[in-house]
All heavy atoms as a GROMACS GRO file, in nm:
protein
  595
    1MET      N    1  -0.224  -0.812   1.111
    1MET     CA    2  -0.321  -0.706   1.164
    1MET      C    3  -0.243  -0.570   1.176
    1MET      O    4  -0.125  -0.563   1.212
    1MET     CB    5  -0.368  -0.749   1.299
    1MET     CG    6  -0.464  -0.656   1.360
    1MET     SD    7  -0.542  -0.732   1.496
    1MET     CE    8  -0.672  -0.624   1.521
    2ALA      N    9  -0.308  -0.462   1.148
    2ALA     CA   10  -0.247  -0.328   1.159
    2ALA      C   11  -0.222  -0.296   1.306
    2ALA      O   12  -0.291  -0.333   1.390
    2ALA     CB   13  -0.343  -0.223   1.099
    3ARG      N   14  -0.104  -0.226   1.320
    3ARG     CA   15  -0.077  -0.168   1.452
    3ARG      C   16  -0.178  -0.068   1.493
    3ARG      O   17  -0.222   0.011   1.411
    3ARG     CB   18   0.063  -0.105   1.443
    3ARG     CG   19   0.170  -0.201   1.411
    3ARG     CD   20   0.305  -0.132   1.408
    3ARG     NE   21   0.308   0.007   1.380
    3ARG     CZ   22   0.329   0.057   1.253
    3ARG    NH1   23   0.358  -0.012   1.152
    3ARG    NH2   24   0.327   0.190   1.239
    4PRO      N   25  -0.216  -0.063   1.622
    4PRO     CA   26  -0.320   0.028   1.667
    4PRO      C   27  -0.285   0.172   1.631
    4PRO      O   28  -0.373   0.257   1.597
    4PRO     CB   29  -0.325   0.009   1.817
    4PRO     CG   30  -0.273  -0.127   1.840
    4PRO     CD   31  -0.180  -0.152   1.729
    5GLU      N   32  -0.160   0.216   1.646
    5GLU     CA   33  -0.122   0.350   1.621
    5GLU      C   34  -0.125   0.384   1.473
    5GLU      O   35  -0.132   0.499   1.429
    5GLU     CB   36   0.023   0.386   1.673
    5GLU     CG   37   0.133   0.303   1.607
    5GLU     CD   38   0.165   0.172   1.667
    5GLU    OE1   39   0.084   0.122   1.750
    5GLU    OE2   40   0.265   0.106   1.632
    6ALA      N   41  -0.123   0.284   1.382
    6ALA     CA   42  -0.130   0.303   1.244
    6ALA      C   43  -0.273   0.324   1.193
    6ALA      O   44  -0.290   0.374   1.082
    6ALA     CB   45  -0.066   0.179   1.167
    7THR      N   46  -0.374   0.297   1.275
    7THR     CA   47  -0.504   0.312   1.227
    7THR      C   48  -0.551   0.458   1.210
    7THR      O   49  -0.643   0.485   1.135
    7THR     CB   50  -0.607   0.244   1.321
    7THR    OG1   51  -0.594   0.299   1.453
    7THR    CG2   52  -0.592   0.093   1.328
    8LYS      N   53  -0.474   0.552   1.273
    8LYS     CA   54  -0.508   0.693   1.263
    8LYS      C   55  -0.416   0.770   1.169
    8LYS      O   56  -0.435   0.883   1.144
    8LYS     CB   57  -0.504   0.754   1.399
    8LYS     CG   58  -0.610   0.701   1.493
    8LYS     CD   59  -0.597   0.753   1.633
    8LYS     CE   60  -0.694   0.687   1.721
    8LYS     NZ   61  -0.676   0.724   1.858
    9GLN      N   62  -0.313   0.696   1.121
    9GLN     CA   63  -0.213   0.757   1.034
    9GLN      C   64  -0.250   0.757   0.885
    9GLN      O   65  -0.312   0.662   0.838
    9GLN     CB   66  -0.083   0.682   1.046
    9GLN     CG   67   0.026   0.756   1.125
    9GLN     CD   68   0.149   0.670   1.128
    9GLN    OE1   69   0.156   0.568   1.193
    9GLN    NE2   70   0.252   0.708   1.050
   10ASN      N   71  -0.212   0.855   0.812
   10ASN     CA   72  -0.235   0.856   0.667
   10ASN      C   73  -0.104   0.863   0.591
   10ASN      O   74  -0.097   0.842   0.470
   10ASN     CB   75  -0.323   0.969   0.628
   10ASN     CG   76  -0.468   0.947   0.662
   10ASN    OD1   77  -0.516   0.833   0.656
   10ASN    ND2   78  -0.532   1.049   0.707
   11ARG      N   79   0.006   0.897   0.654
   11ARG     CA   80   0.140   0.903   0.597
   11ARG      C   81   0.240   0.822   0.675
   11ARG      O   82   0.228   0.824   0.803
   11ARG     CB   83   0.191   1.044   0.588
   11ARG     CG   84   0.094   1.135   0.502
   11ARG     CD   85   0.178   1.237   0.429
   11ARG     NE   86   0.081   1.325   0.359
   11ARG     CZ   87   0.065   1.318   0.227
   11ARG    NH1   88   0.121   1.232   0.152
   11ARG    NH2   89  -0.022   1.402   0.173
   12PHE      N   90   0.327   0.754   0.604
   12PHE     CA   91   0.417   0.662   0.680
   12PHE      C   92   0.560   0.680   0.627
   12PHE      O   93   0.579   0.714   0.510
   12PHE     CB   94   0.373   0.517   0.645
   12PHE     CG   95   0.239   0.488   0.699
   12PHE    CD1   96   0.128   0.510   0.619
   12PHE    CD2   97   0.213   0.438   0.826
   12PHE    CE1   98  -0.002   0.484   0.664
   12PHE    CE2   99   0.088   0.409   0.869
   12PHE     CZ  100  -0.021   0.436   0.791
   13GLU      N  101   0.658   0.658   0.713
   13GLU     CA  102   0.795   0.679   0.677
   13GLU      C  103   0.848   0.566   0.588
   13GLU      O  104   0.944   0.582   0.507
   13GLU     CB  105   0.880   0.682   0.803
   13GLU     CG  106   0.855   0.803   0.897
   13GLU     CD  107   0.878   0.933   0.826
   13GLU    OE1  108   0.977   0.952   0.749
   13GLU    OE2  109   0.800   1.026   0.847
   14THR      N  110   0.792   0.443   0.596
   14THR     CA  111   0.839   0.333   0.516
   14THR      C  112   0.726   0.269   0.440
   14THR      O  113   0.608   0.272   0.476
   14THR     CB  114   0.905   0.221   0.604
   14THR    OG1  115   0.802   0.162   0.689
   14THR    CG2  116   1.020   0.275   0.689
   15LEU      N  117   0.758   0.211   0.325
   15LEU     CA  118   0.662   0.140   0.244
   15LEU      C  119   0.600   0.022   0.327
   15LEU      O  120   0.482   0.002   0.320
   15LEU     CB  121   0.729   0.080   0.118
   15LEU     CG  122   0.643  -0.005   0.027
   15LEU    CD1  123   0.523   0.071  -0.018
   15LEU    CD2  124   0.726  -0.054  -0.086
   16ASN      N  125   0.679  -0.048   0.398
   16ASN     CA  126   0.633  -0.160   0.477
   16ASN      C  127   0.526  -0.110   0.577
   16ASN      O  128   0.420  -0.179   0.600
   16ASN     CB  129   0.743  -0.233   0.545
   16ASN     CG  130   0.708  -0.369   0.594
   16ASN    OD1  131   0.657  -0.449   0.519
   16ASN    ND2  132   0.718  -0.396   0.723
   17ALA      N  133   0.555  -0.003   0.647
   17ALA     CA  134   0.458   0.047   0.746
   17ALA      C  135   0.326   0.090   0.680
   17ALA      O  136   0.218   0.063   0.733
   17ALA     CB  137   0.516   0.171   0.816
   18ALA      N  138   0.333   0.150   0.561
   18ALA     CA  139   0.204   0.187   0.483
   18ALA      C  140   0.130   0.066   0.452
   18ALA      O  141   0.009   0.063   0.469
   18ALA     CB  142   0.246   0.266   0.365
   19LEU      N  143   0.196  -0.039   0.396
   19LEU     CA  144   0.126  -0.161   0.356
   19LEU      C  145   0.072  -0.236   0.478
   19LEU      O  146  -0.036  -0.287   0.470
   19LEU     CB  147   0.226  -0.249   0.278
   19LEU     CG  148   0.269  -0.202   0.139
   19LEU    CD1  149   0.393  -0.278   0.091
   19LEU    CD2  150   0.159  -0.192   0.044
   20ALA      N  151   0.147  -0.235   0.583
   20ALA     CA  152   0.100  -0.308   0.705
   20ALA      C  153  -0.026  -0.240   0.770
   20ALA      O  154  -0.107  -0.308   0.824
   20ALA     CB  155   0.216  -0.305   0.813
   21ALA      N  156  -0.042  -0.107   0.744
   21ALA     CA  157  -0.154  -0.041   0.801
   21ALA      C  158  -0.283  -0.092   0.734
   21ALA      O  159  -0.392  -0.083   0.792
   21ALA     CB  160  -0.143   0.109   0.777
   22GLU      N  161  -0.274  -0.146   0.614
   22GLU     CA  162  -0.396  -0.205   0.545
   22GLU      C  163  -0.381  -0.353   0.519
   22GLU      O  164  -0.452  -0.408   0.437
   22GLU     CB  165  -0.420  -0.130   0.407
   22GLU     CG  166  -0.452   0.021   0.425
   22GLU     CD  167  -0.589   0.037   0.484
   22GLU    OE1  168  -0.676  -0.045   0.465
   22GLU    OE2  169  -0.609   0.139   0.554
   23ASN      N  170  -0.291  -0.416   0.591
   23ASN     CA  171  -0.269  -0.562   0.584
   23ASN      C  172  -0.240  -0.606   0.437
   23ASN      O  173  -0.296  -0.701   0.387
   23ASN     CB  174  -0.392  -0.640   0.634
   23ASN     CG  175  -0.415  -0.611   0.780
   23ASN    OD1  176  -0.324  -0.606   0.856
   23ASN    ND2  177  -0.540  -0.590   0.817
   24LEU      N  178  -0.149  -0.534   0.373
   24LEU     CA  179  -0.117  -0.560   0.230
   24LEU      C  180   0.028  -0.599   0.211
   24LEU      O  181   0.072  -0.606   0.093
   24LEU     CB  182  -0.155  -0.439   0.151
   24LEU     CG  183  -0.302  -0.400   0.136
   24LEU    CD1  184  -0.317  -0.265   0.078
   24LEU    CD2  185  -0.374  -0.504   0.059
   25VAL      N  186   0.103  -0.620   0.313
   25VAL     CA  187   0.246  -0.651   0.296
   25VAL      C  188   0.266  -0.771   0.211
   25VAL      O  189   0.352  -0.771   0.122
   25VAL     CB  190   0.312  -0.673   0.442
   25VAL    CG1  191   0.458  -0.718   0.420
   25VAL    CG2  192   0.307  -0.546   0.518
   26GLU      N  193   0.188  -0.876   0.228
   26GLU     CA  194   0.214  -0.997   0.149
   26GLU      C  195   0.174  -0.981   0.001
   26GLU      O  196   0.215  -1.054  -0.084
   26GLU     CB  197   0.118  -1.112   0.205
   26GLU     CG  198   0.116  -1.106   0.358
   26GLU     CD  199   0.230  -1.185   0.414
   26GLU    OE1  200   0.242  -1.303   0.385
   26GLU    OE2  201   0.306  -1.131   0.493
   27ALA      N  202   0.087  -0.880  -0.034
   27ALA     CA  203   0.044  -0.863  -0.164
   27ALA      C  204   0.140  -0.783  -0.252
   27ALA      O  205   0.134  -0.788  -0.372
   27ALA     CB  206  -0.090  -0.782  -0.163
   28TRP      N  207   0.239  -0.715  -0.188
   28TRP     CA  208   0.328  -0.621  -0.263
   28TRP      C  209   0.420  -0.703  -0.355
   28TRP      O  210   0.480  -0.801  -0.321
   28TRP     CB  211   0.415  -0.551  -0.163
   28TRP     CG  212   0.498  -0.443  -0.229
   28TRP    CD1  213   0.638  -0.452  -0.251
   28TRP    CD2  214   0.455  -0.323  -0.292
   28TRP    NE1  215   0.675  -0.339  -0.318
   28TRP    CE2  216   0.570  -0.260  -0.342
   28TRP    CE3  217   0.331  -0.258  -0.300
   28TRP    CZ2  218   0.562  -0.139  -0.410
   28TRP    CZ3  219   0.326  -0.139  -0.364
   28TRP    CH2  220   0.441  -0.078  -0.415
   29PRO      N  221   0.431  -0.660  -0.487
   29PRO     CA  222   0.517  -0.723  -0.579
   29PRO      C  223   0.666  -0.700  -0.536
   29PRO      O  224   0.714  -0.589  -0.532
   29PRO     CB  225   0.498  -0.650  -0.712
   29PRO     CG  226   0.372  -0.580  -0.695
   29PRO     CD  227   0.353  -0.559  -0.544
   30ILE      N  228   0.729  -0.802  -0.493
   30ILE     CA  229   0.853  -0.796  -0.418
   30ILE      C  230   0.964  -0.720  -0.481
   30ILE      O  231   1.056  -0.662  -0.418
   30ILE     CB  232   0.901  -0.937  -0.372
   30ILE    CG1  233   0.976  -0.923  -0.243
   30ILE    CG2  234   0.974  -1.004  -0.474
   30ILE    CD1  235   0.972  -1.055  -0.165
   31THR      N  236   0.971  -0.712  -0.617
   31THR     CA  237   1.076  -0.644  -0.684
   31THR      C  238   1.046  -0.495  -0.713
   31THR      O  239   1.134  -0.426  -0.770
   31THR     CB  240   1.108  -0.716  -0.816
   31THR    OG1  241   0.992  -0.717  -0.898
   31THR    CG2  242   1.148  -0.857  -0.796
   32LYS      N  243   0.935  -0.449  -0.676
   32LYS     CA  244   0.897  -0.308  -0.707
   32LYS      C  245   0.930  -0.216  -0.593
   32LYS      O  246   0.911  -0.239  -0.480
   32LYS     CB  247   0.747  -0.303  -0.734
   32LYS     CG  248   0.690  -0.168  -0.765
   32LYS     CD  249   0.742  -0.106  -0.886
   32LYS     CE  250   0.695   0.030  -0.913
   32LYS     NZ  251   0.778   0.107  -0.999
   33SER      N  252   0.991  -0.102  -0.629
   33SER     CA  253   1.017   0.010  -0.538
   33SER      C  254   0.960   0.139  -0.600
   33SER      O  255   0.941   0.141  -0.723
   33SER     CB  256   1.165   0.023  -0.507
   33SER     OG  257   1.231   0.058  -0.620
   34LEU      N  258   0.929   0.234  -0.516
   34LEU     CA  259   0.868   0.362  -0.569
   34LEU      C  260   0.965   0.469  -0.565
   34LEU      O  261   1.036   0.487  -0.463
   34LEU     CB  262   0.746   0.396  -0.480
   34LEU     CG  263   0.613   0.338  -0.526
   34LEU    CD1  264   0.603   0.192  -0.495
   34LEU    CD2  265   0.503   0.416  -0.460
   35ALA      N  266   0.974   0.554  -0.668
   35ALA     CA  267   1.053   0.674  -0.672
   35ALA      C  268   0.974   0.786  -0.604
   35ALA      O  269   0.855   0.775  -0.582
   35ALA     CB  270   1.080   0.713  -0.814
   36TYR      N  271   1.042   0.892  -0.569
   36TYR     CA  272   0.977   1.006  -0.511
   36TYR      C  273   0.869   1.063  -0.611
   36TYR      O  274   0.904   1.072  -0.724
   36TYR     CB  275   1.070   1.116  -0.478
   36TYR     CG  276   1.160   1.087  -0.361
   36TYR    CD1  277   1.289   1.028  -0.379
   36TYR    CD2  278   1.118   1.107  -0.226
   36TYR    CE1  279   1.372   0.996  -0.270
   36TYR    CE2  280   1.203   1.072  -0.121
   36TYR     CZ  281   1.330   1.023  -0.146
   36TYR     OH  282   1.406   0.988  -0.037
   37GLY      N  283   0.756   1.092  -0.563
   37GLY     CA  284   0.652   1.142  -0.651
   37GLY      C  285   0.574   1.043  -0.734
   37GLY      O  286   0.504   1.078  -0.823
   38GLU      N  287   0.595   0.914  -0.714
   38GLU     CA  288   0.541   0.810  -0.803
   38GLU      C  289   0.418   0.747  -0.731
   38GLU      O  290   0.415   0.728  -0.612
   38GLU     CB  291   0.644   0.697  -0.818
   38GLU     CG  292   0.595   0.586  -0.912
   38GLU     CD  293   0.698   0.480  -0.938
   38GLU    OE1  294   0.803   0.483  -0.876
   38GLU    OE2  295   0.666   0.390  -1.009
   39THR      N  296   0.318   0.714  -0.817
   39THR     CA  297   0.204   0.635  -0.773
   39THR      C  298   0.224   0.500  -0.846
   39THR      O  299   0.256   0.487  -0.963
   39THR     CB  300   0.079   0.701  -0.819
   39THR    OG1  301   0.069   0.829  -0.760
   39THR    CG2  302  -0.048   0.613  -0.780
   40PHE      N  303   0.192   0.388  -0.773
   40PHE     CA  304   0.202   0.261  -0.828
   40PHE      C  305   0.069   0.187  -0.798
   40PHE      O  306   0.017   0.192  -0.687
   40PHE     CB  307   0.316   0.179  -0.767
   40PHE     CG  308   0.324   0.038  -0.824
   40PHE    CD1  309   0.360   0.016  -0.949
   40PHE    CD2  310   0.300  -0.065  -0.740
   40PHE    CE1  311   0.372  -0.115  -1.003
   40PHE    CE2  312   0.312  -0.197  -0.786
   40PHE     CZ  313   0.349  -0.222  -0.916
   41SER      N  314   0.008   0.125  -0.901
   41SER     CA  315  -0.118   0.055  -0.888
   41SER      C  316  -0.092  -0.087  -0.937
   41SER      O  317  -0.023  -0.105  -1.034
   41SER     CB  318  -0.226   0.122  -0.966
   41SER     OG  319  -0.241   0.252  -0.926
   42PHE      N  320  -0.164  -0.184  -0.875
   42PHE     CA  321  -0.155  -0.323  -0.920
   42PHE      C  322  -0.283  -0.399  -0.869
   42PHE      O  323  -0.353  -0.349  -0.785
   42PHE     CB  324  -0.028  -0.388  -0.866
   42PHE     CG  325  -0.020  -0.402  -0.716
   42PHE    CD1  326  -0.057  -0.525  -0.656
   42PHE    CD2  327   0.024  -0.297  -0.638
   42PHE    CE1  328  -0.043  -0.537  -0.517
   42PHE    CE2  329   0.030  -0.308  -0.500
   42PHE     CZ  330  -0.005  -0.430  -0.442
   43THR      N  331  -0.304  -0.514  -0.929
   43THR     CA  332  -0.412  -0.598  -0.886
   43THR      C  333  -0.352  -0.736  -0.840
   43THR      O  334  -0.253  -0.781  -0.904
   43THR     CB  335  -0.514  -0.629  -1.004
   43THR    OG1  336  -0.566  -0.506  -1.047
   43THR    CG2  337  -0.622  -0.718  -0.964
   44PHE      N  338  -0.402  -0.781  -0.730
   44PHE     CA  339  -0.353  -0.915  -0.686
   44PHE      C  340  -0.470  -1.007  -0.656
   44PHE      O  341  -0.580  -0.956  -0.637
   44PHE     CB  342  -0.256  -0.903  -0.567
   44PHE     CG  343  -0.325  -0.875  -0.435
   44PHE    CD1  344  -0.364  -0.976  -0.348
   44PHE    CD2  345  -0.351  -0.746  -0.397
   44PHE    CE1  346  -0.433  -0.946  -0.228
   44PHE    CE2  347  -0.417  -0.711  -0.280
   44PHE     CZ  348  -0.450  -0.816  -0.194
   45GLU      N  349  -0.452  -1.134  -0.669
   45GLU     CA  350  -0.551  -1.236  -0.644
   45GLU      C  351  -0.578  -1.244  -0.491
   45GLU      O  352  -0.484  -1.274  -0.416
   45GLU     CB  353  -0.510  -1.376  -0.700
   45GLU     CG  354  -0.501  -1.371  -0.846
   45GLU     CD  355  -0.625  -1.332  -0.923
   45GLU    OE1  356  -0.736  -1.372  -0.875
   45GLU    OE2  357  -0.616  -1.257  -1.014
   46ASP      N  358  -0.702  -1.221  -0.455
   46ASP     CA  359  -0.743  -1.227  -0.312
   46ASP      C  360  -0.852  -1.328  -0.291
   46ASP      O  361  -0.913  -1.332  -0.183
   46ASP     CB  362  -0.785  -1.088  -0.256
   46ASP     CG  363  -0.909  -1.044  -0.322
   46ASP    OD1  364  -0.960  -1.100  -0.422
   46ASP    OD2  365  -0.970  -0.944  -0.265
   47GLY      N  366  -0.879  -1.412  -0.388
   47GLY     CA  367  -0.983  -1.512  -0.376
   47GLY      C  368  -1.116  -1.460  -0.437
   47GLY      O  369  -1.210  -1.542  -0.454
   48SER      N  370  -1.128  -1.334  -0.466
   48SER     CA  371  -1.251  -1.284  -0.526
   48SER      C  372  -1.248  -1.305  -0.672
   48SER      O  373  -1.135  -1.347  -0.730
   48SER     CB  374  -1.270  -1.131  -0.493
   48SER     OG  375  -1.172  -1.056  -0.549
   49LYS      N  376  -1.358  -1.285  -0.745
   49LYS     CA  377  -1.360  -1.307  -0.890
   49LYS      C  378  -1.260  -1.232  -0.974
   49LYS      O  379  -1.198  -1.287  -1.062
   49LYS     CB  380  -1.502  -1.272  -0.935
   49LYS     CG  381  -1.528  -1.310  -1.080
   49LYS     CD  382  -1.669  -1.291  -1.115
   49LYS     CE  383  -1.696  -1.325  -1.264
   49LYS     NZ  384  -1.841  -1.310  -1.296
   50ARG      N  385  -1.238  -1.100  -0.946
   50ARG     CA  386  -1.147  -1.028  -1.022
   50ARG      C  387  -1.024  -0.974  -0.950
   50ARG      O  388  -0.947  -0.899  -1.001
   50ARG     CB  389  -1.224  -0.903  -1.078
   50ARG     CG  390  -1.328  -0.953  -1.178
   50ARG     CD  391  -1.401  -0.825  -1.241
   50ARG     NE  392  -1.510  -0.872  -1.327
   50ARG     CZ  393  -1.630  -0.883  -1.283
   50ARG    NH1  394  -1.666  -0.852  -1.163
   50ARG    NH2  395  -1.728  -0.924  -1.371
   51GLY      N  396  -1.007  -1.014  -0.826
   51GLY     CA  397  -0.889  -0.971  -0.748
   51GLY      C  398  -0.908  -0.840  -0.680
   51GLY      O  399  -1.022  -0.786  -0.670
   52ARG      N  400  -0.803  -0.796  -0.616
   52ARG     CA  401  -0.810  -0.664  -0.542
   52ARG      C  402  -0.720  -0.565  -0.606
   52ARG      O  403  -0.600  -0.591  -0.636
   52ARG     CB  404  -0.769  -0.690  -0.395
   52ARG     CG  405  -0.770  -0.564  -0.308
   52ARG     CD  406  -0.763  -0.601  -0.159
   52ARG     NE  407  -0.885  -0.667  -0.110
   52ARG     CZ  408  -0.991  -0.602  -0.070
   52ARG    NH1  409  -0.998  -0.467  -0.079
   52ARG    NH2  410  -1.097  -0.663  -0.024
   53PHE      N  411  -0.771  -0.441  -0.627
   53PHE     CA  412  -0.689  -0.328  -0.679
   53PHE      C  413  -0.625  -0.256  -0.563
   53PHE      O  414  -0.690  -0.232  -0.464
   53PHE     CB  415  -0.781  -0.239  -0.761
   53PHE     CG  416  -0.715  -0.111  -0.807
   53PHE    CD1  417  -0.639  -0.112  -0.922
   53PHE    CD2  418  -0.727   0.010  -0.733
   53PHE    CE1  419  -0.578  -0.001  -0.966
   53PHE    CE2  420  -0.666   0.122  -0.779
   53PHE     CZ  421  -0.589   0.119  -0.896
   54VAL      N  422  -0.497  -0.222  -0.580
   54VAL     CA  423  -0.429  -0.138  -0.480
   54VAL      C  424  -0.355  -0.028  -0.546
   54VAL      O  425  -0.294  -0.047  -0.656
   54VAL     CB  426  -0.318  -0.240  -0.411
   54VAL    CG1  427  -0.247  -0.158  -0.304
   54VAL    CG2  428  -0.385  -0.357  -0.342
   55SER      N  429  -0.354   0.085  -0.483
   55SER     CA  430  -0.278   0.200  -0.533
   55SER      C  431  -0.212   0.270  -0.415
   55SER      O  432  -0.272   0.286  -0.307
   55SER     CB  433  -0.378   0.306  -0.603
   55SER     OG  434  -0.300   0.408  -0.650
   56ILE      N  435  -0.080   0.302  -0.433
   56ILE     CA  436  -0.003   0.368  -0.323
   56ILE      C  437   0.078   0.475  -0.386
   56ILE      O  438   0.128   0.461  -0.496
   56ILE     CB  439   0.081   0.263  -0.245
   56ILE    CG1  440   0.141   0.332  -0.122
   56ILE    CG2  441   0.183   0.195  -0.336
   56ILE    CD1  442   0.192   0.231  -0.019
   57TYR      N  443   0.094   0.585  -0.313
   57TYR     CA  444   0.175   0.700  -0.356
   57TYR      C  445   0.286   0.732  -0.262
   57TYR      O  446   0.271   0.724  -0.143
   57TYR     CB  447   0.077   0.826  -0.363
   57TYR     CG  448   0.145   0.957  -0.392
   57TYR    CD1  449   0.197   0.977  -0.517
   57TYR    CD2  450   0.155   1.050  -0.295
   57TYR    CE1  451   0.263   1.098  -0.545
   57TYR    CE2  452   0.212   1.171  -0.323
   57TYR     CZ  453   0.271   1.196  -0.444
   57TYR     OH  454   0.331   1.318  -0.473
   58ARG      N  455   0.402   0.769  -0.322
   58ARG     CA  456   0.511   0.811  -0.236
   58ARG      C  457   0.532   0.956  -0.275
   58ARG      O  458   0.554   0.999  -0.388
   58ARG     CB  459   0.643   0.729  -0.273
   58ARG     CG  460   0.758   0.770  -0.187
   58ARG     CD  461   0.882   0.682  -0.215
   58ARG     NE  462   0.981   0.702  -0.111
   58ARG     CZ  463   1.107   0.662  -0.126
   58ARG    NH1  464   1.136   0.587  -0.237
   58ARG    NH2  465   1.193   0.678  -0.034
   59ASP      N  466   0.528   1.043  -0.170
   59ASP     CA  467   0.538   1.190  -0.197
   59ASP      C  468   0.683   1.234  -0.225
   59ASP      O  469   0.782   1.154  -0.220
   59ASP     CB  470   0.470   1.268  -0.094
   59ASP     CG  471   0.544   1.263   0.041
   59ASP    OD1  472   0.661   1.234   0.052
   59ASP    OD2  473   0.469   1.301   0.144
   60GLU      N  474   0.702   1.368  -0.250
   60GLU     CA  475   0.834   1.417  -0.278
   60GLU      C  476   0.927   1.421  -0.164
   60GLU      O  477   1.050   1.441  -0.183
   60GLU     CB  478   0.815   1.567  -0.338
   60GLU     CG  479   0.747   1.572  -0.469
   60GLU     CD  480   0.594   1.553  -0.460
   60GLU    OE1  481   0.536   1.559  -0.352
   60GLU    OE2  482   0.533   1.522  -0.565
   61THR      N  483   0.876   1.401  -0.044
   61THR     CA  484   0.967   1.395   0.075
   61THR      C  485   1.003   1.253   0.107
   61THR      O  486   1.077   1.232   0.204
   61THR     CB  487   0.896   1.459   0.194
   61THR    OG1  488   0.782   1.383   0.236
   61THR    CG2  489   0.860   1.603   0.167
   62GLY      N  490   0.950   1.154   0.035
   62GLY     CA  491   0.979   1.017   0.062
   62GLY      C  492   0.880   0.940   0.142
   62GLY      O  493   0.891   0.819   0.174
   63ARG      N  494   0.779   1.007   0.200
   63ARG     CA  495   0.676   0.941   0.281
   63ARG      C  496   0.575   0.874   0.196
   63ARG      O  497   0.541   0.919   0.080
   63ARG     CB  498   0.614   1.045   0.377
   63ARG     CG  499   0.722   1.098   0.469
   63ARG     CD  500   0.657   1.196   0.569
   63ARG     NE  501   0.583   1.115   0.670
   63ARG     CZ  502   0.500   1.168   0.752
   63ARG    NH1  503   0.469   1.294   0.749
   63ARG    NH2  504   0.437   1.093   0.841
   64TYR      N  505   0.510   0.772   0.244
   64TYR     CA  506   0.410   0.693   0.174
   64TYR      C  507   0.273   0.724   0.228
   64TYR      O  508   0.252   0.730   0.345
   64TYR     CB  509   0.435   0.547   0.187
   64TYR     CG  510   0.562   0.506   0.131
   64TYR    CD1  511   0.682   0.510   0.202
   64TYR    CD2  512   0.573   0.460  -0.003
   64TYR    CE1  513   0.807   0.471   0.149
   64TYR    CE2  514   0.695   0.419  -0.060
   64TYR     CZ  515   0.807   0.431   0.021
   64TYR     OH  516   0.933   0.391  -0.034
   65GLU      N  517   0.173   0.739   0.138
   65GLU     CA  518   0.035   0.758   0.178
   65GLU      C  519  -0.027   0.616   0.209
   65GLU      O  520   0.020   0.520   0.154
   65GLU     CB  521  -0.047   0.826   0.072
   65GLU     CG  522  -0.009   0.970   0.062
   65GLU     CD  523  -0.105   1.042  -0.038
   65GLU    OE1  524  -0.202   0.982  -0.101
   65GLU    OE2  525  -0.099   1.167  -0.055
   66ARG      N  526  -0.127   0.621   0.287
   66ARG     CA  527  -0.204   0.494   0.318
   66ARG      C  528  -0.252   0.440   0.191
   66ARG      O  529  -0.308   0.517   0.108
   66ARG     CB  530  -0.316   0.524   0.415
   66ARG     CG  531  -0.400   0.406   0.451
   66ARG     CD  532  -0.507   0.436   0.549
   66ARG     NE  533  -0.461   0.465   0.677
   66ARG     CZ  534  -0.430   0.382   0.774
   66ARG    NH1  535  -0.459   0.248   0.748
   66ARG    NH2  536  -0.387   0.415   0.889
   67PRO      N  537  -0.233   0.315   0.158
   67PRO     CA  538  -0.277   0.257   0.027
   67PRO      C  539  -0.433   0.257   0.016
   67PRO      O  540  -0.499   0.246   0.117
   67PRO     CB  541  -0.232   0.111   0.037
   67PRO     CG  542  -0.128   0.103   0.143
   67PRO     CD  543  -0.162   0.216   0.242
   68ILE      N  544  -0.478   0.277  -0.105
   68ILE     CA  545  -0.617   0.266  -0.138
   68ILE      C  546  -0.632   0.128  -0.193
   68ILE      O  547  -0.553   0.084  -0.284
   68ILE     CB  548  -0.660   0.373  -0.244
   68ILE    CG1  549  -0.638   0.509  -0.175
   68ILE    CG2  550  -0.802   0.349  -0.288
   68ILE    CD1  551  -0.649   0.620  -0.289
   69HIS      N  552  -0.738   0.053  -0.153
   69HIS     CA  553  -0.763  -0.081  -0.210
   69HIS      C  554  -0.905  -0.118  -0.199
   69HIS      O  555  -0.976  -0.071  -0.117
   69HIS     CB  556  -0.673  -0.186  -0.138
   69HIS     CG  557  -0.702  -0.197   0.012
   69HIS    ND1  558  -0.777  -0.300   0.060
   69HIS    CD2  559  -0.666  -0.120   0.113
   69HIS    CE1  560  -0.790  -0.287   0.186
   69HIS    NE2  561  -0.720  -0.179   0.221
   70TYR      N  562  -0.938  -0.195  -0.307
   70TYR     CA  563  -1.083  -0.243  -0.307
   70TYR      C  564  -1.090  -0.361  -0.406
   70TYR      O  565  -1.003  -0.380  -0.493
   70TYR     CB  566  -1.183  -0.126  -0.348
   70TYR     CG  567  -1.138  -0.060  -0.476
   70TYR    CD1  568  -1.179  -0.109  -0.605
   70TYR    CD2  569  -1.068   0.060  -0.476
   70TYR    CE1  570  -1.143  -0.040  -0.721
   70TYR    CE2  571  -1.028   0.127  -0.591
   70TYR     CZ  572  -1.070   0.069  -0.710
   70TYR     OH  573  -1.030   0.141  -0.829
   71ARG      N  574  -1.198  -0.436  -0.397
   71ARG     CA  575  -1.222  -0.545  -0.490
   71ARG      C  576  -1.258  -0.489  -0.630
   71ARG      O  577  -1.327  -0.393  -0.640
   71ARG     CB  578  -1.341  -0.635  -0.444
   71ARG     CG  579  -1.303  -0.728  -0.329
   71ARG     CD  580  -1.418  -0.825  -0.308
   71ARG     NE  581  -1.387  -0.888  -0.179
   71ARG     CZ  582  -1.477  -0.931  -0.098
   71ARG    NH1  583  -1.602  -0.919  -0.134
   71ARG    NH2  584  -1.448  -0.993   0.008
   72ARG      N  585  -1.201  -0.557  -0.729
   72ARG     CA  586  -1.236  -0.513  -0.869
   72ARG      C  587  -1.367  -0.569  -0.913
   72ARG      O  588  -1.416  -0.662  -0.864
   72ARG     CB  589  -1.122  -0.562  -0.953
   72ARG     CG  590  -0.993  -0.488  -0.929
   72ARG     CD  591  -0.893  -0.519  -1.028
   72ARG     NE  592  -0.934  -0.448  -1.152
   72ARG     CZ  593  -0.869  -0.354  -1.211
   72ARG    NH1  594  -0.749  -0.319  -1.160
   72ARG    NH2  595  -0.906  -0.298  -1.317
   0.00000   0.00000   0.00000
């Protein structure tokens, strides 16, 4: 479950905090890291027919935006 203070945040200092805000920590491909200015998108199996699409961006200062995610 997301931390109460994370529900109002859109930028996070760590990847884990950004993923935790949307309950996506377990879905992250464990070997992937993001460079500054990089967007990474992936699909993972969530029990739905086509899985769940996730996209996350790391800005030039190193902060992560809240992930965007939806069923495919």
